C-alpha positions in Angstrom: 60.9 26.2 15.8 57.7 24.4 16.7 54.7 25.0 14.5 51.1 25.5 15.3 49.1 23.0 17.4 46.5 21.4 15.1 44.8 18.9 17.5 45.1 17.9 21.1 44.2 14.3 22.1 43.8 13.2 25.7 43.8 9.9 27.5 40.9 9.8 30.0 41.6 8.0 33.3 44.3 9.5 35.4 44.7 12.2 32.8 41.4 14.1 32.6 39.7 12.4 35.6 40.6 10.1 38.6 38.7 7.8 41.0 37.4 9.7 44.1 38.7 6.8 46.2 41.0 3.9 45.1 39.1 1.5 42.9 39.5 -1.4 45.3 38.0 0.6 48.1 35.0 1.5 46.0 34.5 -2.1 44.9 34.6 -3.3 48.6 32.2 -0.6 49.7 29.7 -1.6 47.0 30.1 -5.2 48.0 29.2 -4.4 51.7 25.9 -2.9 50.5 24.9 -6.5 49.5 26.2 -8.1 52.7 29.5 -9.3 51.1 32.5 -8.4 53.3 35.8 -8.6 51.4 38.8 -6.6 52.3 39.9 -3.8 50.0 43.4 -5.2 50.0 42.2 -8.6 48.7 40.0 -6.9 46.1 43.0 -5.0 44.9 45.1 -8.2 44.7 42.3 -10.0 42.8 41.6 -7.3 40.2 44.6 -7.9 38.0 44.2 -11.7 37.7 40.5 -11.3 37.1 41.2 -8.8 34.3 43.8 -11.1 32.7 41.3 -14.0 32.8 38.5 -12.0 31.2 40.8 -10.5 28.6 42.2 -13.9 27.7 38.8 -15.6 27.5 36.9 -12.6 26.0 39.2 -10.1 24.4 38.0 -6.7 23.3 35.3 -6.8 26.1 33.7 -9.8 24.5 32.8 -8.0 21.3 33.6 -11.1 19.2 32.9 -13.8 21.7 30.4 -16.5 20.8 27.9 -15.4 21.6 29.0 -11.8 21.8 29.1 -10.2 25.2 27.8 -6.7 26.0 30.3 -4.5 27.8 28.0 -4.7 30.8 28.2 -8.5 30.8 32.0 -8.4 30.4 32.4 -6.1 33.4 30.0 -8.1 35.5 32.1 -11.2 34.8 35.3 -9.4 35.8 33.7 -8.1 39.0 32.5 -11.6 39.9 35.9 -13.1 39.3 37.6 -10.3 41.2 35.4 -10.9 44.2 36.0 -14.7 44.0 39.8 -14.0 44.1 39.1 -11.7 47.1 37.5 -14.7 49.0 33.8 -14.5 48.2 32.1 -17.9 47.9 30.4 -19.3 44.8 27.1 -19.3 46.8 27.4 -15.6 47.7 28.3 -14.6 44.1 25.5 -16.6 42.6 23.1 -14.7 44.8 24.4 -11.2 44.3 26.8 -11.2 41.4 24.6 -9.6 38.8 23.3 -6.9 41.2 26.8 -6.2 42.5 28.1 -5.8 39.0 25.3 -3.4 38.0 25.9 -1.4 41.2 29.6 -1.0 40.7 29.2 -0.1 37.0 26.6 2.6 37.9 29.0 4.0 40.5 31.8 4.4 38.0 29.5 6.0 35.4 28.8 8.8 37.8 30.4 11.5 39.9 30.3 9.1 42.8 33.1 7.0 41.3 35.2 9.6 39.4 36.0 13.3 39.5 37.7 15.7 37.1 41.2 17.0 37.9 40.9 20.6 39.1 42.0 22.1 35.8 40.4 19.7 33.4 37.2 21.6 32.3 39.0 25.0 32.2 41.7 23.6 29.9 39.1 22.0 27.6 37.2 25.3 27.5 40.4 27.2 26.8 41.4 25.0 23.9 37.9 25.3 22.4 38.1 29.1 22.7 41.4 29.0 20.8 39.7 27.0 18.1 42.0 24.0 18.6 40.1 20.6 18.1 40.2 18.2 21.0 39.3 14.5 21.5 40.0 11.6 23.7 41.7 8.3 22.9 41.0 5.5 25.3 41.4 1.7 25.7 37.8 1.2 26.7 34.3 0.3 25.7 31.3 2.5 24.9 30.3 2.7 28.6 32.9 5.5 28.9 30.5 7.8 27.2 28.4 7.8 30.4 31.4 8.7 32.5 32.5 11.5 30.2 29.0 12.9 30.2 28.7 12.8 34.0 32.0 14.6 34.3 30.9 17.3 31.8 33.9 16.4 29.6 32.0 15.0 26.6 30.3 18.3 25.7 33.6 20.2 25.7 35.6 17.9 23.3 35.1 18.9 19.7 35.5 15.4 18.1 34.0 12.2 19.1 36.1 9.8 21.3 38.2 7.1 19.7 37.9 3.9 21.6 39.8 0.6 21.3 36.4 -1.1 21.2 35.6 0.6 17.8 39.1 0.6 16.3 39.8 -2.9 17.5 43.4 -1.8 18.3 44.6 -0.5 21.7 47.2 2.0 22.7 50.1 1.9 22.0 49.1 0.5 18.6 49.6 3.3 16.0 46.2 2.4 14.4 44.2 3.9 17.3 46.1 7.2 17.0 45.7 7.2 13.2 42.0 6.6 13.6 41.7 9.5 16.1 43.4 11.9 13.7 41.2 10.7 10.9 38.0 11.1 13.0 39.1 14.7 13.7 40.0 15.5 10.0 43.6 16.1 10.8 46.7 14.4 9.3 49.0 12.7 11.9 52.3 14.5 12.4 53.8 17.4 14.2 51.2 19.7 15.7 49.1 16.9 17.0 49.7 16.5 20.7 48.7 13.4 22.7 48.5 13.9 26.5 48.4 10.9 28.8 49.7 9.4 32.0 51.1 6.0 30.7 54.6 6.1 29.4 54.3 3.3 26.9 50.6 3.5 25.8 50.2 7.2 25.7 53.6 8.8 25.3 55.8 6.3 23.4 52.8 5.0 21.4 51.9 8.5 20.2 55.5 9.2 19.3 55.7 6.0 17.2 52.6 7.2 15.4 54.3 10.4 14.5 52.5 12.6 17.0 53.9 14.8 19.8 53.6 13.2 23.3 53.1 14.9 26.6 53.4 12.7 29.7 51.5 13.8 32.8 53.2 13.4 36.1 51.3 15.2 38.8 52.7 15.7 42.3 51.6 12.8 44.5 49.5 9.8 43.5 45.9 10.5 42.4 44.6 7.0 42.2 45.5 3.4 42.7 45.7 3.0 39.0 48.3 5.8 38.7 50.8 4.2 41.0 54.2 3.8 39.3 56.2 0.7 40.0 59.9 1.0 40.2 62.0 3.9 38.9 60.9 5.4 35.6 63.5 6.4 33.0 62.1 9.7 31.9 65.3 10.9 30.3 64.3 12.8 27.1 60.6 12.5 27.9 58.4 15.6 27.6 56.9 15.7 31.1 54.1 18.1 32.2 52.8 18.5 35.7 49.3 19.8 34.8 47.0 19.9 31.8 47.3 23.7 32.2 50.8 23.3 30.7 49.3 22.1 27.5 47.0 25.2 27.3 49.9 27.5 27.9 51.9 25.7 25.2 49.1 26.0 22.7 48.7 29.7 23.4 52.4 30.3 22.8 52.6 28.2 19.6 49.4 29.5 18.1 49.9 33.1 18.9 
């Protein structure tokens, strides 16, 4: 028999919220505002190598680089590299790179870039009403606070977010899950549920840390980042189709 739910942790992107349009389309749209015409398809192809380059040269968003980078500088560097991979010239990027980086970041810190899933806020309110603590665990930097606030998520979670930037360990590393539990004043173990959309980082990572995992698989694809490549082996995986499934489970187990 399952015991009471003591804490619910959530991934953020493609779990609580999703891009309003595919990320590469939004990048290309912002570029056009500055007279830079790159195809969304080439932006999409350029994002992954740009991310790998920045992460290899400046891991952890440049926190320990010499000199240290701000998250804003790190993302501007990634955006410039992405546009270079997409075909933008050095001359163009020297002229607009900083302004374009700022414009794209502002977009994704607002309702213009992201939207909540239909059930997100109601589920968070429902868990709060039941007295069950909630928080988020994200492989991200502090800029995520702006997004969470714009989406009205931040005021509804009861414990501060746990970020890879602060912990200096990223999902699926058990240390980030242990840090999240500690921040919420709850011991890791059964009764702590981690909800996310990534099979390795969110689901298997949380199981390895001794938590209960719930893998979100909604009907259809909600964003470019949520596309699943190949056939997933979900045998034995606890799959849910909506965050509402978590609220129903908590009501049942904590009745």
